[in-house]
N, C-alpha and C positions, 0 to 999 in steps of 0.2 A: 175503104173505111171513112167515115166519119169521123172530123175534128172537134173537140171542143177548145174555148179559150179558158177554161175553168176545171181543170183537170184535178182529180178530188187527193187530197192532202192526207199522208197520217203524221202525224205528232207525235213525239214522247219528250215531254217538257220534266227536266229533273234538273234540281238545284246542284249545278257542279260539287258545291260541298258535301251533299248527300252522296254524290257518285265515289267521293273519294274515300267518306267514311263506308260503305259499302264494300269497295273494292278492297279496303285495308281488312275490313273482318272476314271477306272471301279468303284473302290471301294468307290472312294469320289461322283460319280453320282448316288447314290443307290436313285432306286424310291421312293418318299415322300408319293406317292397313296398309298402304298401297306405296310401294318401295318402287319410284321411276326417276329415271335422270332426264328426263325430257321435260319440256315448258309447258306440259299442258298436264299437270299433276291433278288426279283429283280432288273434287271439293266437297267433304260433307255438307248434306242438305237436309229437306225435311222429308218426314216418314209418312209412308200411307198404307191403307189394309189392303188396295186393290193391285195386286200384282202389277197391272198394265200401267197404274200409276204411280206405283212405289218404286221412285230410283233406286232403292237398296237391291231391288228383284226384277226391276225392269230389262229388258232384253231388245237388244235395236239390233239389226242388219243393216249396214252403212254399202250403199251401192254408189260405186263413184264412176261418174261419165268420162271418160279418159281415152286416150289413143297410145300405141306405140311408138308414135311418131316422138322425138326428142325432146321438143318444149314440154308438150303436155305429159309424156312418162316421167320428166323429173319432178313435174307438181306433183302428179301422183305418188312418186317415191316420199316426196317431203310428207305428204300426209301420211301416209304409212310409218314413217320414222319419228312423226312429231306425235300424234294424235291416235296412230291407228291401234298400237295395242291397247290403250284404255278404252277405246270402242268396241273391240274383241272382249274385253273381258265380261265376267260374268255370264256367258254363254251369245254374247254377241259376235259379229262377224263385222270385218269389212273385206269388201269384195269389189274388184277392178273387173268392169266392164268394159274390154277392151276390144280395136278394131281387130285386124289382122295385122297389123306393121310390126316389123322389128319382135317376131312372135319367139323367136329363139332367148334373145335377151329379158324380155318381160317373162318368161316361163322360168328362166333361171332366177331372177330376181324374186318370183313367189316361192318357189323352192328354198331360200333363204329366210322365209319367214314364215312360220309354222300359223300366224292366228289370221294371213292372207289369203284371201282365194283368187283366182285368176279366172275369168268369163271370156273365151273370144266369140266375139258376134258375128255371124257371118254376116255381110252385107252392109257392113256399117265403114269402109273404109273412107268414105267421103263425105264423114259425117260434119266436117269441119270447115269445108267448102266455100259455104256463104262467107267466110270470114277474108275471102280471096279480095284483092285492091277492086275488081273492077268483076263482081260475080257475074256471069251470064244466068238466062234463065235457066240452063241444063245444071247449070251449077247449085243454083239454089234447090233445082226439083230434087237432086240426087242428096243435097245435103240433109235437107228437111225429111225425105223417105228414110236415109238414114238413122236420121233422128227418132223416127217413129218406131223404126224396128230394135235398136236399143231400149227405148223404152218397152216396149212389148218386152224384151227382153227380161227386162228386168225384174216386170210382176210375174210372168212365167218363174222366174227362177224363186222369187219370195215364198209363192205359192208350194213349189216345189221342194223347199226347204223339209218339208214333210216327211220328206225321202218313200212315198209312197204310201204312208201310215194315215190313212181319212179321219182316223181319229184323233190324231196330233193336230194341235193347232198350230200355224206359223209363228214365228216372234211375235212380242206385243207391237213392238212397229217397225217399219222402215222408212230409212231416209234414202234419198236418189239425190247428188250433191255432184257439181262441178269438179273439177280435180282444183279447183284452186280456192276453195272454200277450206276453211279451219274450222274445227268444233274442240270447245269446252265441253267433252261429253257429261261431265255431272251436272253441270249448268244446265246443258241440254235437256237430262232425264229428267231434273227437277222441275222444269217449266213443262216438259211435256206432261207429267203427273198431274201437274197444279191444272192445266187446261184441260185434261182430259175431260173431268167432272163436268164440265159446261160445252163441251164442242162434241161426244162421243154420241153417235156414232160414225160423225162425219169429219174426225179432226185430221185437219189438211193445212198444216202449220208452214211456215213461210217467212222471209222477207217479201212481204204483198208491196205491189205494184199494181197503179188502173192506168191501164195505157189510155190513149187519147180516142175517146169514143165512148168510154165506161167499160172497158174490157179489164178487169180484175185477173192477174197473172201474177206466178211465181217466178222471181227471179234467181238464178244459179243454183235451185235443188227445191227438197222441200221433205217434210217430215210425215208420214200418215199412219193414223192406226191401223189396227191389223183388221178391222172387220170391214173397213173402206178400201182398203189393199185389196182385199180378198174378190169384192163385189166389182172393183174396179177390173181386174182380171177375168172375171167372168165376161162381162160386156165384152172385153179385148180379144176373148176366145171365140165369141159366139159371132163378132161382127165385121168387117174387113174395113179398112180405112176409109173405104168411100161410101161404107152403109156409115159410119159415121160421121161422115162430111170431115174427117179429120184431116186435111190435105196440107196444113202448114206445118209449123215445127212442133219443137217440142216443150214450148213455156206458153207464149199467147194461146197457139190454138189449143195445145192438150186442154189449157186450163176452160177454153171456150166449147171445148166437147164434155168434158167433165158438168160443165153446169148445164149444157143441153143434155144430157144422157141421165143423170142420178142429181141434178138440181144440186150438186155440189159444189163451193167455192173455198177459196182459200183463204184462212186465217192469218194476216199479219199479225207478226211477230215482232214488237218493239226490242227486243234482243236479239233478231239477226240482221247481219248489216252486209249485203252482196257488195260487189260492184257497182251498183247501182245505187245503194243508200248511203249516206253521208250521216254524222253528227253535225250540226249548226249551233256554234255557242254565241250565246249575247248577253253581254252580263255576266249574270250567274247562273242563266238558264241553258240548256240545252233541248234542242230537239231534233227528230229523224226527219230527215227530209231527203226523199226519192229522185228519181230520173226526171220524170213528167212534175215534179212540182216546181212552181215559180221559183225562179232564184235557184236552182241546183248549179246552174253554170257559174256562178259566180264563187269566189274562195271562200266558201263554207267550213272548212275541217281544220282543226289545228292540226298541222300535221305535227305527227309523233315526235320526230325528229325536233321539232322547235319547240313543244307543248309537251317535253316528258311527263312531267307530275300528271297532268289531264289524262293522258294515255295509260299510263301503268296502272293509274288507279279505274280509269273507264273501259279499258279492252277485258279485263278479267271477266267484269259480270256478263258479259255476252255470252250468247251458248253458239250462235255460228256466223263465221264473220270471215271475209274474205283475207286471203292472204298478205294485200296492204298492210291492212292492221297486225300482224304477227309479229315484226320486229319489236313491240309495245311490248307483248306478252314475254318474248327473248330478252328483252333486255331487264324486263323487271326480274328474271330468274335468274341473270346472271351473277 
C-alpha cells in the first residue's frame, strides 16, 4: 500500500460558546414522553414527512460486534444497560452478534432483556486474534476471515428481519457498531433523517477516516439506509470473498470492496467520534481530528476530567461516540 505525507483531513469547527448553548438546549428539551433512568434519555428533535427520515417513526436495528469473552461481553452489557432500551424503542432492535464463547452466560443475559436479541455466528471465535501482541500471519488471516463471516451474517440478519415476507420491507436503517461505542439514539435519528435527503440511496454514515494512500474507511462501525444494505446483502449472497477480492478486514477492506462493487463511499459525520477521533480545542474553536491527521498524536483532547464544563456540553450533542467519552454524559446526568 502506498503512503502519503498529506492525509486528507476532516475538520469540524465550532465555537465553544455555541457548543455550550447547543448542549444546554438539548439537555433542557429532554423528551418528557419517555421515562428512563439511564444517562441516554431521548431528546426531542426535528420532524419530517418521510418515515425513513422522520426521527419520530424511524426504525433502526443496531447490530453489535462483540464476543462472549469477558472483556468484550462486559462492554456489550454496558451498551445494553445504557442506551439499549432507547435503541429498541418504536420497533427498533439491539442485536448482539456473538461468537461461540461463554454461550450459556450470553444466552442467560439475553433472556433477561426482552428488547435484546442474541445471534451466535459460527466460525467467528478468532475475530479478535489480530490484537495479539505479535500476531502471526495465521492469526491475522483467521481474524479477518472471522470478521468477514460476521459482517456477512449482519446483512443476512437484516434482510431476514422480514421473516420470509417478501412484501415486507426491512427496517429503515441498520447500524453495525463495535462494542465500545455509545449512541444517543434520538440525536442519531435526527442526524440520519437530516442527511437522508442528500445521500439516498447510498446513505452510509460513520466516523469517516482516510487511510494513507487515499482509502476512505469507517472506524468502529457505521449506519446505512435500507436500500443500500439490501443491495450489499445481494452482492454478498452472489459472490464469495475471493470473487469480491475482499481478503482483509471488516473496515478498510470492506470499504474498499464497497467502492469497487457499488461505487459507494462512507460519509463522514461530524457527530461521530470513535476511538480514532478527538476534539481539538484552540482558543474558542473546536475541530475534529482523526488518527491519520497531522498532530493527532499530540495532546489535543481536553479530557472530560479536567474540562468538565466543555465535555458536559459537547458530548450530549454527539450521535455516536466511544466509551471514553461516556463519563461526561454520566456525570452530567448524576
